[in-house]
C-alpha positions as CSV (number, residue, x, y, z in Angstrom):
1,M,84.5,100.1,105.3
2,E,81.1,100.2,103.6
3,L,79.1,97.5,101.9
4,Q,77.3,99.0,98.9
5,G,75.4,97.5,96.0
6,F,73.9,94.6,97.9
7,G,70.7,96.3,99.2
8,G,68.1,93.9,100.4
9,L,70.5,91.0,100.5
10,D,72.1,89.4,103.6
11,A,75.8,89.9,102.9
12,V,79.1,90.2,104.8
13,V,82.6,91.1,103.6
14,G,85.9,91.2,105.4
15,V,89.5,92.2,104.6
16,S,92.7,91.3,106.5
17,H,95.9,93.1,105.6
18,R,98.9,92.0,107.6
19,G,96.5,91.0,110.4
20,H,94.5,94.3,110.5
21,R,90.9,93.6,109.7
22,E,88.0,95.5,108.4
23,T,84.4,94.1,108.0
24,A,81.0,95.3,106.9
25,A,77.6,93.7,106.7
26,S,74.2,94.2,105.1
27,G,71.0,92.7,106.5
28,V,72.8,90.5,109.1
29,D,75.5,90.7,111.7
30,V,79.2,90.4,110.7
31,G,79.4,87.0,112.4
32,A,76.4,85.6,110.6
33,P,76.8,82.0,109.3
34,F,76.6,81.1,105.6
35,R,77.0,78.0,103.6
36,I,80.4,78.4,102.0
37,A,80.0,75.7,99.3
38,S,83.2,75.1,97.4
39,L,85.3,77.3,99.6
40,T,85.3,74.1,101.7
41,K,87.8,72.7,99.2
42,T,90.4,75.2,100.4
43,V,90.0,73.9,104.0
44,T,90.1,70.2,102.9
45,A,93.2,70.8,100.8
46,A,95.1,72.6,103.5
47,A,94.2,69.9,106.1
48,T,95.3,67.2,103.7
49,V,98.7,68.9,103.0
50,R,99.2,69.4,106.7
51,A,98.4,65.8,107.4
52,L,100.9,64.6,104.8
53,R,103.5,66.9,106.2
54,D,102.9,65.5,109.7
55,K,103.5,62.0,108.3
56,G,106.7,63.1,106.5
57,F,105.1,62.8,103.1
58,G,105.1,65.2,100.1
59,V,102.0,66.0,98.1
60,D,103.2,63.9,95.1
61,I,102.9,60.7,97.1
62,P,100.7,58.2,95.2
63,V,97.1,57.9,96.4
64,A,97.6,54.1,96.6
65,E,100.3,54.5,99.2
66,V,97.8,56.1,101.5
67,L,94.8,54.0,100.3
68,P,96.1,50.7,99.0
69,E,92.5,49.5,98.5
70,L,92.3,51.8,95.5
71,E,93.8,50.8,92.1
72,T,95.0,54.1,90.8
73,E,98.2,55.8,89.7
74,L,97.0,59.2,90.8
75,T,99.0,61.4,93.2
76,V,97.5,63.3,96.1
77,A,98.5,66.5,94.3
78,Q,96.6,65.6,91.2
79,V,93.5,65.0,93.2
80,L,93.7,68.3,95.2
81,A,94.6,70.2,92.0
82,Q,91.7,68.7,90.1
83,S,94.0,67.6,87.4
84,S,93.3,63.9,88.0
85,G,91.6,63.3,84.6
86,L,88.9,61.2,86.2
87,K,85.6,60.7,84.4
88,Q,82.9,62.8,86.0
89,V,80.6,59.9,86.8
90,V,79.9,60.3,90.5
91,D,77.2,62.9,90.9
92,A,75.4,64.3,93.9
93,E,72.7,61.6,93.7
94,A,75.3,58.8,93.7
95,A,77.1,60.3,96.6
96,A,73.9,60.7,98.6
97,A,73.0,57.0,98.0
98,L,76.1,55.9,99.9
99,G,74.5,56.8,103.2
100,E,75.8,58.6,106.3
101,G,78.1,56.1,107.9
102,D,81.8,56.5,108.8
103,D,82.8,54.3,105.8
104,V,81.1,56.7,103.3
105,F,84.3,58.5,102.4
106,L,86.1,55.4,101.3
107,A,83.0,54.2,99.5
108,A,82.9,57.4,97.6
109,A,86.6,57.2,96.8
110,R,86.1,53.7,95.4
111,L,83.3,54.9,93.1
112,V,85.3,57.9,91.9
113,V,88.3,55.8,91.0
114,A,86.2,53.0,89.5
115,G,84.8,55.6,87.0
116,G,88.1,55.5,85.1
117,Q,90.1,58.2,83.3
118,E,88.8,60.7,80.8
119,Y,92.3,61.9,80.0
120,P,95.9,61.4,81.5
121,P,96.5,62.6,85.0
122,G,98.2,66.0,85.2
123,E,97.2,67.0,81.6
124,R,94.6,69.6,82.4
125,W,92.3,71.0,85.1
126,A,88.6,70.2,85.2
127,Y,86.2,71.0,88.0
128,Y,84.9,67.8,89.5
129,N,83.7,67.4,93.1
130,G,84.6,63.7,92.9
131,N,88.2,64.7,93.4
132,Y,87.4,66.0,96.8
133,F,85.2,63.0,97.7
134,L,88.5,61.1,97.2
135,A,90.4,63.7,99.2
136,G,88.0,63.1,102.1
137,A,89.0,59.5,102.3
138,L,92.7,60.5,102.1
139,L,92.4,62.9,105.0
140,A,90.5,60.3,107.1
141,R,93.2,57.7,106.5
142,L,96.1,60.1,107.1
143,T,94.7,61.3,110.4
144,G,93.4,57.9,111.6
145,G,89.8,58.9,112.2
146,T,86.9,60.3,110.2
147,F,87.2,63.0,107.6
148,E,85.5,65.4,110.0
149,D,88.1,64.5,112.7
150,G,90.9,65.3,110.3
151,L,89.4,68.6,109.3
152,G,88.7,69.4,112.9
153,G,92.4,69.4,113.6
154,L,92.9,72.3,111.1
155,I,89.8,74.1,112.3
156,S,91.2,74.1,115.9
157,A,94.7,75.1,114.8
158,C,93.2,78.1,112.9
159,G,91.1,79.1,115.9
160,L,87.8,78.8,114.0
161,T,84.8,78.9,116.3
162,A,81.9,79.1,114.0
163,T,82.9,76.6,111.2
164,G,81.4,73.1,110.8
165,F,79.0,70.8,109.1
166,L,76.0,71.2,111.3
167,A,73.4,73.8,110.1
168,P,72.9,76.7,112.5
169,E,69.8,76.6,114.6
170,G,66.7,77.4,112.6
171,R,68.3,76.5,109.3
172,A,67.3,73.3,107.5
173,A,69.9,72.1,105.0
174,F,70.7,68.5,104.5
175,Y,74.0,67.8,102.7
176,P,75.1,64.2,102.0
177,R,78.1,63.2,104.1
178,A,80.1,61.9,101.2
179,R,80.0,65.4,99.6
180,R,81.2,67.2,102.7
181,P,84.9,67.5,101.7
182,S,83.9,69.3,98.5
183,G,81.4,71.8,99.8
184,G,79.7,71.0,103.1
185,L,80.9,73.6,105.5
186,W,79.1,76.5,107.2
187,S,81.3,79.4,108.3
188,T,81.5,83.1,108.8
189,V,83.6,85.9,107.4
190,P,85.6,86.3,110.7
191,D,86.4,82.6,110.7
192,L,87.4,82.5,107.1
193,L,89.7,85.5,107.6
194,S,91.3,83.6,110.4
195,F,91.8,80.7,108.1
196,C,93.4,82.9,105.5
197,E,95.6,84.5,108.2
198,F,96.7,81.0,109.3
199,L,97.8,80.2,105.7
200,L,99.7,83.5,105.4
201,Q,101.6,82.7,108.6
202,D,102.5,79.1,107.6
203,K,104.7,79.9,104.7
204,G,105.6,76.3,103.9
205,L,101.9,75.3,103.7
206,L,101.0,78.3,101.7
207,A,103.9,77.7,99.2
208,E,102.6,74.1,98.6
209,I,99.0,75.3,98.1
210,A,99.9,78.3,95.9
211,R,102.2,76.6,93.4
212,P,100.3,75.9,90.2
213,R,100.1,72.2,89.5
214,V,98.3,72.6,86.2
215,T,97.9,75.6,83.8
216,V,95.4,74.4,81.2
217,P,92.7,75.8,80.9
218,L,93.6,77.8,84.0
219,A,96.3,77.8,86.6
220,Y,95.3,75.9,89.7
221,G,97.2,75.0,92.9
222,L,95.8,72.8,95.7
223,G,92.3,73.9,96.3
224,W,92.7,77.4,94.9
225,A,92.9,78.9,91.4
226,V,96.0,81.0,90.8
227,G,95.9,84.3,89.1
228,P,98.4,87.0,88.1
229,A,101.1,87.9,90.7
230,G,100.3,84.7,92.6
231,M,96.8,85.9,93.6
232,L,94.7,83.0,94.9
233,Y,91.0,83.0,94.3
234,L,87.9,80.7,94.5
235,N,84.2,81.0,94.7
236,G,81.4,78.6,95.6
237,R,77.7,78.2,95.1
238,L,74.8,76.4,96.7
239,Q,71.1,77.2,96.3
240,G,70.6,80.6,98.0
241,Y,74.3,81.3,98.7
242,R,77.4,82.6,97.0
243,A,80.9,82.7,98.6
244,A,84.2,84.0,97.4
245,M,87.7,84.4,98.7
246,L,90.7,86.2,97.4
247,L,94.2,86.1,98.8
248,S,97.5,87.9,97.9
249,P,100.4,86.1,99.5
250,R,102.8,88.7,98.3
251,D,100.9,91.5,100.1
252,E,99.7,89.4,103.1
253,W,96.2,90.4,102.2
254,A,93.0,88.4,102.1
255,A,89.3,89.1,101.5
256,V,86.1,87.1,102.0
257,M,82.6,87.8,100.9
258,L,79.5,85.8,101.7
259,V,76.1,86.6,100.2
260,A,72.7,84.9,100.5
261,D,72.0,85.0,96.8
262,T,73.0,82.3,94.3
263,D,73.2,84.9,91.5
264,A,75.4,87.4,93.3
265,L,78.8,86.4,91.8
266,P,79.3,89.2,89.3
267,A,78.7,91.8,92.0
268,I,80.9,90.0,94.4
269,A,83.7,89.7,91.9
270,Q,83.5,93.4,91.1
271,Y,83.4,94.4,94.8
272,L,86.4,92.2,95.7
273,D,88.4,93.5,92.7
274,E,87.8,97.1,93.8
275,L,89.0,96.3,97.3
276,Q,92.3,94.8,96.2
277,R,93.2,96.7,93.0
278,P,94.7,99.8,94.8
279,L,97.1,97.4,96.6
280,T,98.0,94.9,94.0
281,G,97.3,96.6,90.6
282,V,96.0,93.2,89.4
283,P,92.7,93.0,87.6
284,M,90.8,90.1,89.2
285,A,87.0,90.7,88.6
286,Q,86.8,88.7,85.4
287,L,88.8,85.8,86.7
288,I,86.7,85.5,89.9
289,D,83.5,85.8,87.8
290,D,84.6,83.3,85.2
291,F,85.4,80.7,87.9
292,A,81.8,79.8,88.2
293,A,81.8,76.9,90.6
């Protein structure tokens, strides 16, 4: 496997097909850590669905049954599918102002819900990190600890050894704690391939995540966009980083690409498309590029 077209950039790509892996890197080792930005949402969503399952709940349980402090008619599925219809009033600055204490996730959830509705729940998809601020509070309550504790259960179950919220040594990158559920993780290509392989092995969990909960203006499951033939895809962006994942449940195939360049998405989308097209026959480059997180 060769990594071409990313000369001068730190970049890593990896593919897993029925458990067989191939990886390649440019400028760094294959196991180099990157900020994965909104790919964090896929981990938060999976952990929340697992926590619900462990409690005997389905994803359509009302948020208020888990967090009775919140006056909302939303379901957990609507939050994870970003079809909540919530007004996008809680931005990064507002989240940062909440501080770094253990109560920050519930405080963020209160702010998000207090913002009110822009349109009826379930009507359409709209990208809003506030949904995942709320998801952080849900996961914390479901697992009886902090959000990080709840996510840690999934991270351990997947066997991830280089995934977490602390910046690697020598990297300075503050990220407000309230925002962590939406985009705070650092990870590596090998770890993210392990995460994808875990999803592919847990058919029940994958089925919940992959089923589209909303189709306007795009099809979206729980933490992932859904493309033709059930392909799952997502990308993320933070200053200096681009990350993308692509998963074909039908073919038990997954790919991850991490690049230290905010503007690398078009090249990433084309590269991932070329990797999967011979197997699936599905054009994905434009979909991945259009989903500009």
